[in-house]
SEVEXTOR-491563 format. One line per 2 residues: number of its first residue (from 1); their letters; for each residue x, y, z of N, C-alpha, C, O. Coordinates in steps of 0.1 Angstrom, whole numbers, plus 2048, in hexadecimal, padded with zeros to 3 digits. Layout:
NUM	a	X,Y,Z,X,Y,Z,X,Y,Z,X,Y,Z  ...
//
This chain:
1	mn	7F4,925,789,7FD,91A,784,7F6,90D,786,7F0,90A,790  7F8,904,77D,7F2,8F6,77D,7FB,8EE,786,807,8EC,783
3	vk	7F6,8E8,791,7FE,8E0,79A,7FC,8D1,799,801,8CA,7A1  7F4,8CD,790,7F1,8BF,78E,7FD,8B8,788,806,8BF,782
5	gl	7FE,8AB,789,808,8A3,782,812,89D,78C,811,89F,798  81C,896,786,826,88F,78D,833,896,78E,83C,893,797
7	ie	835,8A0,786,842,8A8,786,83F,8B7,789,836,8BC,783  846,8BC,792,845,8CA,795,84C,8D3,78B,857,8CF,787
9	ad	846,8DD,786,84C,8E5,77C,84D,8F4,780,845,8F8,789  856,8FB,77B,857,909,77E,84E,911,775,847,90C,76D
11	sl	84E,91F,776,846,927,76E,849,926,75F,841,92A,756  855,921,75B,858,91F,74D,856,911,749,85A,90D,73E
13	kr	84F,90A,751,84B,8FC,74F,857,8F2,74D,856,8E8,746  861,8F6,754,86D,8ED,755,86B,8E4,761,867,8E8,76C
15	av	86F,8D7,760,86E,8CE,76B,877,8D2,776,883,8D5,774  872,8D2,782,879,8D6,78E,87D,8CA,796,888,8C8,79A
17	rr	872,8C1,799,874,8B5,7A1,868,8AC,79F,85E,8B0,79A  86B,8A0,7A3,860,896,7A3,857,899,7B0,85D,89C,7BB
19	kp	84A,899,7AE,842,89A,7BA,841,88C,7C1,844,882,7BB  83D,88C,7CE,83B,880,7D5,832,876,7CE,834,86A,7CE
21	af	828,87B,7C7,81F,872,7BF,826,86A,7B4,822,85F,7B1  831,870,7AF,839,869,7A5,83E,85C,7AA,83D,851,7A4
23	da	844,85D,7B6,84A,851,7BC,83F,847,7C0,841,83B,7BF  833,84C,7C4,828,843,7C8,823,83B,7BC,821,82F,7BD
25	va	822,842,7B0,81E,83B,7A4,828,831,7A0,825,826,79C  835,834,7A1,840,82B,79D,840,81F,7A7,841,814,7A2
27	ny	83E,821,7B4,83D,816,7BE,831,80D,7BB,832,801,7BB  826,813,7B8,81A,80B,7B5,81C,803,7A8,818,7F7,7A8
29	as	822,809,79E,824,802,791,82E,7F6,793,82C,7EC,78D  837,7F8,79D,841,7ED,79F,83A,7E1,7A5,83F,7D5,7A4
31	vl	82F,7E2,7AD,828,7D7,7B3,81C,7D3,7AB,817,7C7,7AD  817,7DC,7A3,80A,7D8,79C,80C,7CC,793,802,7C4,793
33	kk	817,7CA,78D,819,7BF,784,81A,7B2,78D,818,7A7,787  81C,7B3,79A,81C,7A7,7A2,80E,7A3,7A6,80C,797,7AB
35	la	805,7AC,7A6,7F7,7A9,7AA,7EF,7A3,79F,7E6,7A9,799  7F1,796,79D,7EB,78F,791,7DC,78D,792,7D5,78E,789
37	rr	7D8,789,79E,7CA,785,7A0,7C4,78B,7AD,7CA,78A,7B8  7B8,791,7AB,7B1,796,7B7,7AA,78A,7BE,7A3,782,7B7
39	ed	7AB,789,7CB,7A5,77F,7D3,799,784,7DA,796,790,7DA  792,77B,7E1,786,77F,7E9,78A,787,7F5,790,782,7FE
41	ps	787,794,7F5,78B,79D,801,784,79A,80E,788,79F,818  779,792,80D,772,78F,81A,77B,786,823,777,784,82F
43	ri	786,781,81E,78F,779,826,797,782,82F,79F,77C,838  797,78F,82E,79E,798,836,796,79D,841,78A,7A1,83F
45	sf	79C,79E,84D,795,7A4,858,79F,7AC,861,7AB,7AA,860  79A,7B6,869,7A2,7BF,870,79D,7C0,87E,791,7BE,881
47	dg	7A6,7C3,887,7A3,7C8,895,7AA,7D5,896,7B5,7D7,893  7A2,7DF,89B,7A8,7EC,89E,7A5,7F7,893,7AA,802,894
49	md	79C,7F3,88A,799,7FD,87F,78B,7FB,87A,788,7EF,876  783,805,879,775,804,874,774,807,865,76C,800,85E
51	hc	77C,810,860,77C,814,852,789,812,84B,792,81A,84D  789,807,844,796,803,83D,792,7FE,830,789,7F5,82F
53	ey	799,802,825,797,7FC,818,7A2,7F2,816,7AD,7F4,81B  79E,7E7,80F,7A8,7DC,80E,7A5,7D4,802,799,7D3,7FE
55	nl	7AF,7CE,7FC,7AE,7C4,7F2,7B8,7B9,7F4,7C3,7BB,7FA  7B5,7AD,7EF,7BE,7A2,7F0,7C1,79D,7E2,7B9,79C,7DA
57	yt	7CE,79B,7E0,7D3,797,7D3,7DD,78B,7D5,7E2,789,7E0  7DF,784,7CA,7EA,77A,7CA,7F2,77D,7BD,7EC,781,7B3
59	sa	7FF,77A,7BE,807,77B,7B2,806,76F,7A9,7FF,765,7AD  80C,76F,79E,80A,763,795,80F,757,79B,80B,74C,798
61	dg	819,758,7A4,81E,74C,7AB,818,749,7B9,81D,742,7C1  80D,750,7BB,805,74D,7C8,809,755,7D4,804,752,7DF
63	vp	811,75F,7D3,816,767,7DF,80A,771,7E2,806,779,7D9  806,771,7EE,7FB,77A,7F2,7FF,788,7F4,80B,78B,7F7
65	av	7F6,792,7F2,7F9,7A0,7F4,7EC,7A6,7F9,7E1,7A4,7F2  7EC,7AE,803,7E1,7B5,808,7E4,7C4,807,7EE,7C9,80C
67	ll	7DB,7CB,800,7DC,7DA,7FF,7D1,7E0,808,7C6,7DC,807  7D5,7E9,810,7CC,7EF,81A,7CF,7FD,81D,7DB,802,81C
69	wd	7C5,805,821,7C7,813,825,7BB,817,82E,7B0,812,82D  7BE,821,836,7B4,827,83F,7AA,830,837,7AF,839,830
71	ss	79E,82D,837,794,834,830,78A,83B,839,77F,83E,835  78E,83E,845,785,844,84F,782,852,84D,779,858,852
73	sa	78B,859,844,788,867,841,78F,86A,833,796,861,82E  78D,876,82E,794,879,822,7A3,87A,824,7A7,87D,830
75	pl	7AB,878,81A,7BA,879,81C,7BD,887,822,7B8,891,81E  7C7,887,82B,7CB,893,832,7DA,896,82E,7E1,88E,828
77	ne	7DE,8A2,831,7EC,8A6,82E,7F6,8A0,838,802,89E,835  7F1,89C,844,7F9,895,84E,7F5,887,84E,7EA,883,84B
79	nn	7FF,87E,852,7FC,870,852,7F9,86C,860,800,86D,869  7ED,867,861,7E8,861,86E,7E8,852,86E,7DF,84B,869
81	yr	7F3,84D,873,7F5,83E,873,7ED,837,87E,7EC,83D,889  7E8,82C,87A,7E1,823,884,7E6,815,882,7E9,811,877
83	dv	7E6,80E,88D,7E9,800,88D,7DD,7F7,88D,7D4,7FA,895  7DD,7ED,885,7D2,7E3,885,7D7,7D5,885,7E3,7D3,882
85	al	7CF,7CC,88A,7D3,7BE,889,7CC,7B8,87D,7C0,7B9,87B  7D4,7B3,874,7CF,7AE,867,7CF,79F,867,7D8,798,86C
87	kv	7C4,799,862,7C2,78B,861,7BD,788,853,7B4,78E,84E  7C4,77E,84C,7BF,77A,83F,7BD,76B,83F,7C7,763,840
89	dg	7B0,767,83F,7AD,759,840,7B3,751,834,7B2,755,828  7BA,746,838,7C0,73D,82E,7CD,742,828,7D2,73C,81E
91	vq	7D3,74D,82E,7E0,752,829,7EA,752,834,7E7,757,83F  7F6,74C,831,801,74C,83B,80C,754,834,811,750,82A
93	fd	811,75E,83B,81C,766,836,829,760,83E,829,75F,84A  833,75D,836,83F,758,83C,849,763,840,84F,763,84A
95	sp	84B,76D,837,854,779,839,84C,785,835,850,78C,82B  842,789,83D,83A,794,839,841,7A2,83A,849,7A4,843
97	vw	83E,7AB,830,843,7B8,831,837,7C2,82F,82D,7BF,829  83A,7CE,834,830,7D9,833,837,7E2,829,842,7E7,82A
99	yd	830,7E5,81E,835,7ED,813,82C,7FA,811,820,7F8,80E  831,805,814,82A,812,812,82B,816,803,836,81A,7FF
101	ir	820,815,7FC,821,817,7EE,824,826,7EB,82A,829,7E1  81F,82F,7F4,822,83D,7F1,830,841,7F3,836,848,7EA
103	tg	837,83C,7FD,845,840,800,84F,836,7FB,85B,839,7F9  84B,829,7F9,854,81E,7F6,85B,818,802,863,80F,800
105	ei	857,81C,80E,85D,816,81A,859,808,81C,84D,804,81A  862,7FF,81F,860,7F1,822,864,7EE,830,86F,7F1,834
107	rd	85B,7E7,837,85F,7E3,845,85C,7D4,846,851,7CF,841  864,7CD,84D,861,7BF,850,857,7BF,85B,856,7C7,864
109	le	84E,7B5,85A,843,7B4,864,846,7A7,86C,848,79C,867  846,7A8,879,847,79C,882,83A,794,882,83B,788,882
111	sl	82F,79B,881,822,794,881,818,79E,87A,81B,7A9,877  80C,799,878,801,7A2,873,7F9,7A8,87E,7EE,7AE,87B
113	dt	7FD,7A6,88A,7F6,7AC,896,7F7,7BB,897,7EE,7C1,89C  801,7C1,891,803,7CF,891,808,7D4,884,813,7D4,880
115	vt	7FE,7D7,87B,800,7DC,86E,7FC,7EB,86E,7F1,7EE,871  805,7F3,86A,803,802,869,7FC,806,85C,801,802,851
117	iy	7F1,80D,85D,7EB,812,851,7E8,821,853,7E9,826,85E  7E6,828,848,7E2,836,848,7DA,838,83B,7D6,82E,834
119	ds	7D8,845,837,7CF,847,82C,7D5,846,81E,7D0,84C,814  7E0,83E,81D,7E6,83B,810,7E9,82C,810,7EB,826,81A
121	pv	7E8,826,804,7E9,817,804,7F6,812,808,801,817,805  7F5,807,810,801,7FF,814,7FE,7F1,810,7F2,7ED,80E
123	mi	809,7E9,80E,807,7DC,809,80E,7D2,813,819,7D5,817  807,7C8,817,80D,7BD,81F,80F,7B1,816,805,7AC,810
125	te	81B,7AD,815,81E,7A2,80C,82B,79B,811,831,79F,81B  82F,791,809,83C,78A,80C,847,793,807,846,79A,7FD
127	ks	852,792,80E,85E,79A,80B,862,797,7FC,867,7A0,7F5  860,78A,7F8,864,786,7EB,85C,78D,7E0,860,78D,7D4
129	ni	851,793,7E4,847,799,7DA,84B,7A7,7D7,846,7AE,7CE  854,7AD,7DF,859,7BB,7DD,866,7BB,7D6,86F,7B5,7DA
131	e	867,7C3,7CB,874,7C4,7C4,87D,7CD,7CB,888,7CF,7C6
//
């Protein structure tokens, strides 16, 4: 049986349910339109993590967004969460949120001193940037 795709199907190829990847693609699409311009990622630094992938974006109206994930190993079936201290030179977040693109979970952040990451992309941005 072919197990690729975003919709799980039965042996008669009838749709059974959306796979978790379906929601991840929808979540990513909902924020992708907000990421108008890629910025210089060298402005991003971390404490507490050696292998992290990251990108810095701004929306059309100048709202910053950082996409980041743990790249220390290949993606696993279990989620190994780690906390990092995130710093972005020249960027001040007023009401930062942590947005898990895979699950759609949104958390308010008190500061960027403890940002949770794992092997799936999360976005740090202003609350106003999330629909």
